[in-house]
N, C-alpha and C positions, 0 to 999 in steps of 0.2 A: 281250425285250420286242417287242411287235408295233408296227404302224404307229401313229403319233401322230395321232389324229383330232380331239381336243379338248384344251383347255388342262389339263384334269384328268389327262391322260395324261402330262404333263411331270413328270419327277422334281423339277425345281426348284419347281413349284407344290405338289407333294405334300409336300416338305420344308417349304416355307413354311407350308402349312396345318397341319402338325404343330406348327410353332412357334406359330402362332396359338392352337391348342388348349392348348398348354403355358402360354403367357402368360396366357390367360384363367383356367386352373386355378390358376396361381401367384398371380395378382393377386386372386383371390377370397379369398385368405388375408390380404391386406393390411388395415390398419386402415381403417375406414369413412371416416375423415377424409381419406383419399387418393382417394376416388372421383372427384372432379372435378379432381384434380391428376395425380399419378404414374400411377395406374391407367389413367385415360383416355388419357394420352399413350402409355403402353406398348402398350395395346391398339390404338390407332390406327396406331402405327408398325408393329406386327406385321401387321395387316390390309393395310397399304399395300404390303408386299412381295408378297404373293400377288395382290393386285389389279393391281399393275404387270406381273407375269408374265402374268396372264390378259389384260390389255389389250394387251400386246405380241404375244400369240400370233397373232391374225389378220392382223397387219401383213405386208405383202409383203416388202420388202427389209430388209436389216440396218440401213440408214440410218434407216428408219422405226422399226424395233424399238429402236434405240439411244436413241430419245427417252424410252423407258420404263425400259429396263434399267439405266441408270446409278443409278437410285434403289434398286436391289436390292443387297444385300450381295454381295461378290465370290464368296462360296461358291455362289451360285445362278447364276453365269454359266458 
């Protein structure tokens, strides 16, 4: 792997993005009654992971990055 220039180069973000796509695909099969309940919650949670990785990327020190990364599952650390 080459030099990491942007957050999309991070393996953690790539895996989180795959999770988002998987969650959207899976939840599209859920009953329509769940659109404003479980579907919405699962999708927001999945997007939150990749968003936190992306938001932490430009931060300078680990102290600053740690403000965002605790919200990511341990697998992405």
